[in-house]
Every structure is written in C-alpha cells, then in structure tokens.
C-alpha positions as CSV (number, residue, x, y, z in Angstrom):
1,X,-11.5,25.3,-23.3
2,X,-13.2,28.7,-23.2
3,X,-16.1,27.4,-25.4
4,X,-16.6,24.5,-23.1
5,X,-16.6,26.8,-20.1
6,X,-19.2,29.1,-21.7
7,X,-21.5,26.1,-22.5
8,X,-21.2,24.8,-19.0
9,X,-21.9,28.2,-17.6
10,X,-25.0,28.5,-19.8
11,X,-26.2,25.0,-18.6
12,X,-26.0,25.9,-14.9
13,X,-27.2,29.5,-15.5
14,X,-24.1,31.3,-14.5
15,X,-22.9,34.5,-16.3
16,X,-20.2,33.5,-18.8
17,X,-17.8,36.3,-18.1
18,X,-14.5,36.7,-16.2
19,X,-14.4,38.8,-13.1
20,X,-11.4,40.4,-11.6
21,X,-10.4,38.6,-8.4
22,X,-7.8,41.2,-7.4
23,X,-8.5,44.9,-7.0
24,X,-6.9,47.2,-9.6
25,X,-3.8,49.0,-8.3
26,X,-1.7,51.8,-9.7
27,X,1.0,50.6,-12.0
28,X,4.4,51.9,-11.3
29,X,6.1,53.5,-14.3
30,X,9.9,53.6,-14.8
31,X,11.9,55.9,-16.9
32,X,12.8,54.7,-20.4
33,X,16.4,55.4,-21.3
34,X,16.0,54.8,-25.1
35,X,13.2,55.5,-27.5
36,X,13.1,52.0,-28.9
37,X,12.1,50.6,-25.5
38,X,8.4,50.2,-25.4
39,X,6.3,50.3,-22.3
40,X,4.8,47.1,-21.0
41,X,1.2,48.0,-20.5
42,X,-0.7,45.7,-18.0
43,X,-3.4,43.4,-19.3
44,X,-6.7,44.7,-18.0
45,X,-9.1,42.5,-19.9
46,X,-9.8,39.4,-17.7
47,X,-10.2,37.1,-20.8
48,X,-6.9,38.2,-22.2
49,X,-5.3,37.9,-18.8
50,X,-6.5,34.4,-18.4
51,X,-5.1,33.4,-21.9
52,X,-1.7,35.0,-21.2
53,X,-1.2,33.9,-17.6
54,X,-2.9,30.5,-17.5
55,X,-3.9,29.1,-20.9
56,X,-0.7,29.9,-22.9
57,X,1.5,29.0,-19.9
58,X,-0.2,25.6,-19.4
59,X,-0.1,24.9,-23.2
60,X,3.6,25.7,-23.3
61,X,4.4,23.4,-20.4
62,X,2.4,20.6,-21.9
63,X,4.1,20.9,-25.3
64,X,7.5,21.0,-23.7
65,X,6.7,17.9,-21.6
66,X,5.4,16.0,-24.7
67,X,8.4,17.0,-26.8
68,X,10.8,15.6,-24.2
69,X,8.8,12.4,-23.8
70,X,8.7,11.8,-27.6
71,X,12.5,12.6,-27.9
72,X,13.1,10.1,-25.1
73,X,11.1,7.3,-26.7
74,X,12.6,8.1,-30.1
75,X,16.1,7.7,-28.7
76,X,15.3,4.4,-27.1
77,X,13.4,3.1,-30.1
78,X,16.5,3.6,-32.2
79,X,18.3,1.0,-30.0
80,X,15.3,-1.4,-30.0
81,X,14.6,-1.0,-33.7
82,X,16.0,-4.3,-34.8
83,X,13.6,-6.1,-32.4
84,X,10.5,-5.0,-34.3
85,X,11.4,-7.2,-37.2
86,X,13.5,-10.0,-35.8
87,X,12.8,-12.2,-38.8
88,X,14.5,-9.8,-41.1
89,X,17.8,-10.6,-39.3
90,X,18.0,-13.9,-41.1
91,X,19.8,-12.3,-44.0
92,X,21.8,-9.8,-41.8
93,X,25.5,-10.4,-41.2
94,X,26.4,-11.9,-37.8
95,X,28.6,-8.9,-37.0
96,X,25.7,-6.5,-37.5
97,X,23.5,-8.5,-35.2
98,X,26.2,-8.6,-32.6
99,X,26.6,-4.8,-32.9
100,X,22.9,-4.3,-32.3
101,X,23.0,-6.5,-29.2
102,X,26.1,-4.7,-27.8
103,X,24.5,-1.3,-28.3
104,X,21.4,-2.5,-26.6
105,X,23.4,-3.9,-23.7
106,X,25.1,-0.6,-23.2
107,X,21.7,1.2,-23.0
108,X,20.4,-1.4,-20.5
109,X,23.4,-1.0,-18.2
110,X,23.2,0.9,-15.0
111,X,26.6,1.1,-13.3
112,X,28.0,-2.4,-13.0
113,X,24.6,-4.0,-13.4
114,X,23.3,-5.0,-16.9
115,X,19.9,-6.4,-17.7
116,X,21.1,-8.6,-20.6
117,X,24.2,-10.2,-22.0
118,X,25.0,-9.2,-25.6
119,X,26.7,-12.4,-26.7
120,X,24.0,-14.6,-25.3
121,X,21.3,-12.4,-26.9
122,X,22.9,-12.7,-30.3
123,X,23.0,-16.5,-30.0
124,X,19.4,-16.7,-28.8
125,X,18.2,-14.6,-31.7
126,X,19.9,-17.0,-34.2
127,X,18.4,-20.0,-32.4
128,X,14.9,-18.5,-32.3
129,X,15.1,-17.6,-36.0
130,X,15.9,-21.3,-36.8
131,X,12.7,-22.3,-35.0
132,X,10.4,-19.8,-36.6
133,X,8.7,-20.8,-39.9
134,X,7.1,-17.5,-40.7
135,X,7.4,-13.8,-39.9
136,X,6.1,-13.1,-36.3
137,X,5.5,-9.9,-34.4
138,X,7.5,-9.2,-31.2
139,X,4.6,-10.2,-28.9
140,X,4.1,-13.5,-30.8
141,X,7.8,-14.3,-30.5
142,X,7.6,-13.5,-26.8
143,X,4.7,-15.9,-26.3
144,X,6.6,-18.5,-28.3
145,X,9.7,-18.4,-26.2
146,X,7.7,-18.1,-23.0
147,X,5.9,-21.3,-23.8
148,X,9.2,-23.1,-24.4
149,X,10.9,-21.4,-21.4
150,X,13.8,-20.5,-23.7
151,X,16.0,-17.5,-24.6
152,X,15.8,-15.5,-21.3
153,X,17.8,-12.5,-22.7
154,X,15.5,-12.2,-25.7
155,X,12.5,-12.5,-23.4
156,X,13.8,-9.6,-21.3
157,X,14.4,-7.2,-24.2
158,X,11.0,-8.0,-25.8
159,X,9.3,-7.3,-22.5
160,X,11.1,-4.0,-22.3
161,X,10.3,-3.2,-25.9
162,X,6.6,-3.8,-25.4
163,X,6.5,-1.7,-22.2
164,X,8.4,1.3,-23.5
165,X,5.3,3.4,-24.2
166,X,4.0,2.8,-20.7
167,X,7.4,3.6,-19.2
168,X,7.7,6.8,-21.1
169,X,4.1,7.9,-20.4
170,X,4.6,7.4,-16.7
171,X,7.7,9.7,-16.8
172,X,10.2,7.2,-15.4
173,X,13.8,8.4,-15.8
174,X,15.7,5.3,-14.7
175,X,17.9,3.5,-17.2
176,X,17.1,0.0,-15.8
177,X,14.0,-1.1,-17.7
178,X,13.5,-4.1,-15.5
179,X,13.2,-1.7,-12.6
180,X,10.5,0.2,-14.5
181,X,8.6,-3.0,-15.0
182,X,8.9,-3.8,-11.3
183,X,7.7,-0.3,-10.4
184,X,4.6,-0.8,-12.7
185,X,3.7,-4.1,-11.0
186,X,4.4,-2.6,-7.6
187,X,2.0,0.3,-8.4
188,X,-0.7,-2.2,-9.3
189,X,-0.2,-4.0,-6.0
190,X,-0.5,-0.7,-4.1
191,X,-3.8,-0.1,-5.9
192,X,-5.1,-3.5,-4.9
193,X,-4.0,-2.8,-1.3
194,X,-5.8,0.5,-1.4
195,X,-9.0,-1.1,-2.6
196,X,-8.8,-3.7,0.2
197,X,-8.3,-1.0,2.8
198,X,-11.4,0.9,1.4
199,X,-13.5,-2.3,1.6
200,X,-12.3,-2.9,5.2
201,X,-13.2,0.6,6.1
202,X,-16.7,0.3,4.6
203,X,-17.1,-3.0,6.4
204,X,-16.1,-1.5,9.7
205,X,-18.5,1.4,9.2
206,X,-21.4,-0.9,8.3
207,X,-20.9,-3.6,11.0
208,X,-18.7,-2.0,13.6
209,X,-16.2,-4.8,13.2
210,X,-13.0,-5.0,11.2
211,X,-12.2,-7.7,8.7
212,X,-9.8,-9.4,11.1
213,X,-12.6,-9.6,13.8
214,X,-14.9,-11.2,11.3
215,X,-12.3,-13.7,10.2
216,X,-11.5,-14.5,13.8
217,X,-15.1,-15.1,14.6
218,X,-15.4,-17.4,11.6
219,X,-12.3,-19.3,12.6
220,X,-13.6,-19.7,16.2
221,X,-17.0,-21.0,14.9
222,X,-15.3,-23.6,12.6
223,X,-13.1,-24.7,15.5
224,X,-16.1,-25.1,17.8
225,X,-18.0,-27.1,15.2
226,X,-14.9,-29.3,14.6
227,X,-14.7,-30.0,18.4
228,X,-18.4,-30.8,18.6
229,X,-18.0,-33.3,15.7
230,X,-15.1,-34.9,17.4
231,X,-17.0,-35.2,20.7
232,X,-20.0,-36.7,18.9
233,X,-17.7,-39.2,17.1
234,X,-16.1,-40.3,20.5
235,X,-19.6,-40.7,22.0
236,X,-20.7,-42.9,19.1
237,X,-17.6,-45.1,19.4
238,X,-18.1,-45.5,23.2
239,X,-21.8,-46.5,22.6
240,X,-20.8,-49.1,20.0
241,X,-18.1,-50.5,22.4
242,X,-20.6,-50.9,25.2
C-alpha cells in the first residue's frame, strides 16, 4: 500500500512523505510503581504512526472478518457435503442418507418454519439416482430436475448449496437460506430501479419532461390517430352507401 502511494505521489509530483496533521503536545507522564513496568513512549514518526494506527488496525479487522466468514462457510459446508457428490450415495445405507437429510433440515429450520422436509428429500434423492446414468455435478443435477419439474426439496437444497459463497460473502446472518436468495434477487431489483430512476432524471434534465409525460403524450397521439382512422372509415362507408 505504501509503495503504491509513493508511486502515485511521484506520478502527480507530490512529495512522498507523511506530514503531521496534529500539533505536537506535551505527553503526560505517570509514576511507575514497579521497575518492570516500561514507559509507553509515543510514536513520533508519521510513517510508523500510520502503520500502527491505520494499516495494522485495518489489516487485523480484515483478517478477523475473513476468518469468521470462512468458519461460517466451513460449518455450513459440513452439512451440505453429501450434496457435492450425490451419485456416491448409491452405495450408502439408507439410514445414513436419512441422517444427512435430517441434519440438513435442522440447519435450514428457523423457528417453526423449515425450508425442506427430510423424509421427502431422502426419497427424492433415491428417485433421482435411479434416473441418472452417470456421475453429475450439483448444477447439472439441478438443471435435470428443473427441466423435469421434479424433486422440489432437492432443488431447494441444491440452489442453497450453489449460492452459499454468495450468501457468506454478502455477510448475511439469517438461518433461512431461501430468505437469503430472496434478498439477493431483491437487491438486483433495487439496482434495476435505481438505474431507471437515473435514466428518468437524465431524460428530465435533457428535455424538461419526465418519462410519464412523454408516455402520456405518446398515448394521446396514438389515441388521436386511432380516432382519425375511425372517422375516415366511417366517411368511406357513408360515401359507398350513397
């Protein structure tokens, strides 16, 4: 970071040094009761002060945040682990498959609401395995069951599995993964709405009219042309009758 800052300063011809933004003041000393207590001398070098108070602090916060995020995704991935290789469950005992599904149902339960049903999920996995001829990835299995409109519980958990990195990166802390997916789509809708508002604002600045005014004028013009065509048609019919 400091190297990049120095290169940027050289490019724009600015002295590459730190300046004290606060005036120096007298440091208050307190009495030391024991000899092993060392004095905390203040940092006077601006570069070292920047490293201690900003760089190291920011780096520590970023590392703690990343560590918690990776712990979060590691914990959830342990419950979703069997979904990465669904085809390997062909040789697994039915009780083990049911246990995996029940553990996953517990994770995806928020209060009295659950995103899936463990028993139905286990039956759907067995049914899908009977239809697959080769080893498929989770996204390929999701496409397969989506085309057949089949296995809703399996489709839910596969969608959650494939959106876990996005959910963790966005910092969502809710336990309902369907709610996370809904929040992601809602965010995209808000972005589209914001773009539309910006376009409307630019249109208003350029023409002095809003989008609604322009649409209203177009609608009135179409209505006027339609009435003119109807009057012309009525006139032609009267002339033919006479």
